[in-house]
VMD Tcl script that builds the backbone (N, CA, C; Angstrom):
set m [mol new atoms 165]
animate dup $m
set s [atomselect $m all]
$s set {name element resname resid chain x y z} {
  {N N UNK 1 A 9.840 -18.882 -0.493}
  {CA C UNK 1 A 8.899 -19.381 0.481}
  {C C UNK 1 A 8.527 -20.796 0.082}
  {N N UNK 2 A 8.813 -21.744 0.942}
  {CA C UNK 2 A 8.442 -23.132 0.691}
  {C C UNK 2 A 7.617 -23.602 1.888}
  {N N UNK 3 A 6.291 -23.455 1.791}
  {CA C UNK 3 A 5.452 -23.825 2.930}
  {C C UNK 3 A 5.275 -25.332 3.048}
  {N N UNK 4 A 5.272 -25.810 4.270}
  {CA C UNK 4 A 4.945 -27.212 4.538}
  {C C UNK 4 A 4.538 -27.327 5.992}
  {N N UNK 5 A 3.768 -28.333 6.274}
  {CA C UNK 5 A 3.280 -28.489 7.633}
  {C C UNK 5 A 3.691 -29.825 8.234}
  {N N UNK 6 A 3.617 -30.895 7.483}
  {CA C UNK 6 A 3.967 -32.194 8.020}
  {C C UNK 6 A 3.589 -33.288 7.045}
  {N N UNK 7 A 3.557 -34.505 7.520}
  {CA C UNK 7 A 3.268 -35.660 6.675}
  {C C UNK 7 A 1.909 -35.520 6.006}
  {N N UNK 8 A 1.873 -35.580 4.695}
  {CA C UNK 8 A 0.670 -35.514 3.864}
  {C C UNK 8 A -0.177 -34.268 4.113}
  {N N UNK 9 A 0.444 -33.163 4.405}
  {CA C UNK 9 A -0.290 -31.907 4.526}
  {C C UNK 9 A 0.601 -30.777 4.027}
  {N N UNK 10 A -0.017 -29.674 3.692}
  {CA C UNK 10 A 0.743 -28.509 3.253}
  {C C UNK 10 A -0.083 -27.259 3.481}
  {N N UNK 11 A 0.493 -26.119 3.211}
  {CA C UNK 11 A -0.199 -24.844 3.325}
  {C C UNK 11 A -0.112 -24.131 1.980}
  {N N UNK 12 A -0.887 -23.087 1.822}
  {CA C UNK 12 A -0.966 -22.344 0.573}
  {C C UNK 12 A 0.365 -21.682 0.230}
  {N N UNK 13 A 0.676 -21.592 -1.052}
  {CA C UNK 13 A 1.904 -20.966 -1.520}
  {C C UNK 13 A 1.779 -19.459 -1.680}
  {N N UNK 14 A 0.619 -18.870 -1.401}
  {CA C UNK 14 A 0.445 -17.430 -1.561}
  {C C UNK 14 A 1.290 -16.669 -0.543}
  {N N UNK 15 A 1.899 -15.610 -1.011}
  {CA C UNK 15 A 2.645 -14.707 -0.147}
  {C C UNK 15 A 1.936 -13.361 -0.207}
  {N N UNK 16 A 1.439 -12.886 0.915}
  {CA C UNK 16 A 0.696 -11.633 0.964}
  {C C UNK 16 A 1.615 -10.549 1.515}
  {N N UNK 17 A 1.733 -9.458 0.753}
  {CA C UNK 17 A 2.604 -8.352 1.136}
  {C C UNK 17 A 1.739 -7.127 1.359}
  {N N UNK 18 A 1.747 -6.587 2.570}
  {CA C UNK 18 A 0.948 -5.408 2.883}
  {C C UNK 18 A 1.682 -4.124 2.527}
  {N N UNK 19 A 0.921 -3.126 2.094}
  {CA C UNK 19 A 1.501 -1.837 1.718}
  {C C UNK 19 A 1.221 -0.744 2.735}
  {N N UNK 20 A 0.517 -1.060 3.816}
  {CA C UNK 20 A 0.169 -0.032 4.791}
  {C C UNK 20 A -0.779 0.983 4.184}
  {N N UNK 21 A -0.495 2.278 4.355}
  {CA C UNK 21 A -1.347 3.341 3.820}
  {C C UNK 21 A -1.061 3.666 2.357}
  {N N UNK 22 A -0.055 3.076 1.800}
  {CA C UNK 22 A 0.285 3.380 0.404}
  {C C UNK 22 A -0.771 2.803 -0.537}
  {N N UNK 23 A -0.990 3.471 -1.652}
  {CA C UNK 23 A -1.948 2.986 -2.641}
  {C C UNK 23 A -1.265 2.415 -3.870}
  {N N UNK 24 A 0.044 2.610 -3.973}
  {CA C UNK 24 A 0.767 2.141 -5.151}
  {C C UNK 24 A 2.242 1.971 -4.816}
  {N N UNK 25 A 2.869 1.010 -5.450}
  {CA C UNK 25 A 4.323 0.879 -5.376}
  {C C UNK 25 A 4.869 1.065 -6.784}
  {N N UNK 26 A 6.095 1.550 -6.889}
  {CA C UNK 26 A 6.627 1.805 -8.230}
  {C C UNK 26 A 7.067 0.536 -8.942}
  {N N UNK 27 A 7.412 -0.497 -8.183}
  {CA C UNK 27 A 7.789 -1.764 -8.807}
  {C C UNK 27 A 7.892 -2.851 -7.741}
  {N N UNK 28 A 7.947 -4.085 -8.202}
  {CA C UNK 28 A 8.132 -5.228 -7.316}
  {C C UNK 28 A 9.179 -6.126 -7.971}
  {N N UNK 29 A 10.146 -6.581 -7.175}
  {CA C UNK 29 A 11.190 -7.459 -7.684}
  {C C UNK 29 A 11.173 -8.748 -6.872}
  {N N UNK 30 A 11.201 -9.893 -7.567}
  {CA C UNK 30 A 11.246 -11.201 -6.916}
  {C C UNK 30 A 12.575 -11.848 -7.268}
  {N N UNK 31 A 13.311 -12.271 -6.238}
  {CA C UNK 31 A 14.556 -13.006 -6.446}
  {C C UNK 31 A 14.269 -14.458 -6.080}
  {N N UNK 32 A 14.362 -15.334 -7.073}
  {CA C UNK 32 A 13.998 -16.740 -6.914}
  {C C UNK 32 A 15.158 -17.542 -6.325}
  {N N UNK 33 A 14.874 -18.736 -5.791}
  {CA C UNK 33 A 15.942 -19.564 -5.208}
  {C C UNK 33 A 17.089 -19.870 -6.172}
  {N N UNK 34 A 16.802 -19.926 -7.482}
  {CA C UNK 34 A 17.874 -20.187 -8.447}
  {C C UNK 34 A 18.636 -18.915 -8.830}
  {N N UNK 35 A 18.374 -17.805 -8.101}
  {CA C UNK 35 A 19.007 -16.495 -8.272}
  {C C UNK 35 A 18.522 -15.729 -9.507}
  {N N UNK 36 A 17.522 -16.250 -10.224}
  {CA C UNK 36 A 16.947 -15.466 -11.316}
  {C C UNK 36 A 16.065 -14.374 -10.708}
  {N N UNK 37 A 15.822 -13.306 -11.470}
  {CA C UNK 37 A 15.083 -12.148 -10.971}
  {C C UNK 37 A 13.908 -11.863 -11.899}
  {N N UNK 38 A 12.735 -11.621 -11.318}
  {CA C UNK 38 A 11.558 -11.181 -12.065}
  {C C UNK 38 A 11.172 -9.803 -11.550}
  {N N UNK 39 A 10.901 -8.858 -12.473}
  {CA C UNK 39 A 10.500 -7.500 -12.102}
  {C C UNK 39 A 9.089 -7.229 -12.591}
  {N N UNK 40 A 8.301 -6.532 -11.759}
  {CA C UNK 40 A 6.916 -6.208 -12.066}
  {C C UNK 40 A 6.712 -4.721 -11.785}
  {N N UNK 41 A 6.688 -3.876 -12.831}
  {CA C UNK 41 A 6.516 -2.433 -12.629}
  {C C UNK 41 A 5.065 -2.054 -12.354}
  {N N UNK 42 A 4.872 -0.915 -11.705}
  {CA C UNK 42 A 3.547 -0.309 -11.501}
  {C C UNK 42 A 2.525 -1.240 -10.856}
  {N N UNK 43 A 2.845 -1.801 -9.708}
  {CA C UNK 43 A 1.891 -2.638 -8.980}
  {C C UNK 43 A 0.959 -1.747 -8.170}
  {N N UNK 44 A -0.344 -1.978 -8.248}
  {CA C UNK 44 A -1.306 -1.174 -7.505}
  {C C UNK 44 A -1.831 -1.942 -6.313}
  {N N UNK 45 A -2.330 -1.211 -5.335}
  {CA C UNK 45 A -2.845 -1.797 -4.107}
  {C C UNK 45 A -4.102 -2.603 -4.391}
  {N N UNK 46 A -4.326 -3.629 -3.606}
  {CA C UNK 46 A -5.480 -4.516 -3.687}
  {C C UNK 46 A -5.579 -5.191 -5.045}
  {N N UNK 47 A -4.456 -5.546 -5.584}
  {CA C UNK 47 A -4.448 -6.335 -6.806}
  {C C UNK 47 A -3.600 -7.567 -6.545}
  {N N UNK 48 A -3.838 -8.586 -7.321}
  {CA C UNK 48 A -3.064 -9.804 -7.185}
  {C C UNK 48 A -2.119 -9.923 -8.363}
  {N N UNK 49 A -0.930 -10.370 -8.089}
  {CA C UNK 49 A 0.050 -10.616 -9.140}
  {C C UNK 49 A 0.504 -12.054 -9.020}
  {N N UNK 50 A 0.407 -12.778 -10.116}
  {CA C UNK 50 A 0.903 -14.150 -10.138}
  {C C UNK 50 A 2.342 -14.114 -10.624}
  {N N UNK 51 A 3.228 -14.706 -9.850}
  {CA C UNK 51 A 4.643 -14.724 -10.191}
  {C C UNK 51 A 5.080 -16.171 -10.336}
  {N N UNK 52 A 5.786 -16.454 -11.409}
  {CA C UNK 52 A 6.305 -17.803 -11.629}
  {C C UNK 52 A 7.793 -17.716 -11.902}
  {N N UNK 53 A 8.532 -18.609 -11.300}
  {CA C UNK 53 A 9.976 -18.622 -11.496}
  {C C UNK 53 A 10.292 -18.802 -12.973}
  {N N UNK 54 A 11.168 -17.929 -13.480}
  {CA C UNK 54 A 11.567 -18.012 -14.874}
  {C C UNK 54 A 10.720 -17.172 -15.806}
  {N N UNK 55 A 9.722 -16.423 -15.269}
  {CA C UNK 55 A 8.874 -15.611 -16.156}
  {C C UNK 55 A 9.341 -14.175 -16.185}
}
mol reanalyze $m
mol bondsrecalc $m
mol representation Tube
mol addrep $m
């Protein structure tokens, strides 16, 4: 996700993923533009996870 709006403006880099009625997911996987992969096990609902490429 590379957000942009126009000359000298931008939008937030946050990506919000809804889980619907679920309260937990077993894992989250992020595939970055450079094809590296980050995995995050045991993500719970209504929590924030900071993800950085290469971590």
